[in-house]
C-alpha positions in Angstrom: 86.4 107.2 71.3 87.6 110.7 70.4 91.0 112.0 71.5 91.1 114.6 74.2 91.3 118.2 73.0 92.7 121.4 74.4 89.2 122.3 75.3 89.0 119.1 77.4 92.2 120.2 79.2 90.7 123.6 79.9 87.5 122.1 81.4 89.6 119.7 83.5 91.8 122.6 84.8 88.7 124.7 85.6 87.2 121.8 87.6 90.5 121.5 89.4 90.4 125.2 90.2 86.9 124.8 91.6 88.0 121.8 93.7 90.7 124.0 95.2 88.2 126.6 96.4 88.5 126.6 100.2 84.9 126.1 101.0 84.5 123.2 98.6 87.8 121.7 99.9 86.4 121.8 103.5 83.1 120.3 102.3 84.8 117.4 100.5 87.1 116.8 103.4 84.1 116.7 105.8 82.2 114.4 103.5 85.1 111.9 103.3 86.1 112.0 106.9 83.4 113.2 109.3 80.2 112.4 107.5 79.1 109.0 108.8 75.3 108.8 108.6 73.4 105.6 109.4 70.9 106.2 106.6 68.9 108.7 104.6 66.6 109.6 107.4 69.5 110.7 109.6 70.9 112.8 106.7 67.5 114.5 106.3 67.0 115.1 110.0 70.6 115.9 111.1 72.5 117.2 108.2 70.0 118.9 105.9 69.2 121.6 108.4 70.7 124.9 107.0 73.9 124.3 108.9 77.6 124.0 107.8 77.0 120.3 107.4 74.0 120.9 105.2 76.1 123.2 103.0 79.0 120.7 102.9 76.7 117.8 102.0 75.1 119.8 99.2 78.3 121.3 97.9 80.0 117.9 97.7 77.2 116.0 96.1 76.3 118.7 93.6 79.9 119.2 92.6 80.2 115.5 91.7 76.9 115.4 90.0 77.9 118.5 87.9 81.3 116.9 87.0 79.6 113.6 86.1 77.1 115.4 83.8 80.0 116.9 81.9 81.9 113.6 81.7 78.8 111.6 80.8 77.8 114.0 78.1 81.3 114.1 76.6 81.8 117.8 77.4 84.9 116.5 79.2 86.8 113.6 77.8 86.0 110.7 80.2 89.4 109.0 80.1 91.3 112.3 80.6 89.2 112.8 83.7 89.6 109.2 84.9 93.4 109.4 84.5 93.3 112.5 86.7 91.5 111.4 89.9 89.9 108.7 92.0 88.1 110.9 94.5 84.8 110.4 92.7 85.0 106.7 93.4 85.7 107.1 97.1 83.0 109.8 97.4 80.4 107.6 95.6 81.2 104.8 98.0 80.1 107.1 100.8 76.8 107.6 99.0 76.0 104.0 98.2 74.6 103.0 101.7 71.8 105.6 101.5 71.3 106.4 97.8 68.3 104.0 97.3 66.4 105.6 100.2 67.2 109.1 99.0 66.0 108.2 95.5 62.7 106.9 96.9 62.3 110.0 99.0 63.5 112.7 96.6 63.5 111.5 93.0 64.5 108.3 91.2 67.3 110.1 89.3 69.0 111.7 92.3 72.8 111.6 91.8 72.3 109.3 88.8 74.9 111.1 86.7 77.4 110.6 89.5 76.7 106.9 89.8 76.9 106.4 86.0 80.2 108.2 85.8 81.7 106.2 88.7 80.6 102.9 87.0 82.4 104.0 83.8 85.5 105.1 85.9 85.7 101.7 87.6 85.4 99.9 84.2 88.1 102.2 82.8 90.3 101.3 85.8 89.7 97.6 85.3 90.7 97.8 81.6 93.8 100.0 82.2 95.0 98.0 85.2 94.6 94.8 83.2 96.5 96.2 80.3 99.3 97.4 82.6 99.5 94.0 84.2 99.8 92.4 80.8 102.6 94.8 79.9 104.5 93.7 83.0 104.0 90.0 82.4 105.0 90.1 78.7 108.7 91.2 79.3 109.0 88.6 82.1 107.9 85.9 79.7 110.3 87.1 77.1 113.2 86.8 79.5 112.4 83.3 80.5 114.3 80.6 78.5 112.1 78.3 76.5 111.4 75.0 78.2 113.0 71.9 76.5 110.7 69.1 75.7 
């Protein structure tokens, strides 16, 4: 994998600026705290109604789909992004209960980039957490005296 560049850092900082925009911040907070649909039909009927909730839903999902498209197409170095946040994983978890129904209703690739990025992020976490745990174990083994036979 290529090394992160200054351009990657610029993209990451720009995405962070966008995340700080007050309306998107409110939308993300709503999505993670107040948005508790029972399924896609409830989303369609209750939330996709040209209301604040509709705007919050669309802002949050489209923001993460946009970020994922950049990460998945290597416009933004994936590991640089993965080291920076975990909100994508939590947000995707909120989508999982209804995504299959939404894809049947809207289109099969709805939020596909987002899903693909989160899968890569979770794999990255598994690798890095495993590596960190190995680093912690190695010094402990070195400190233990050898067992006599």
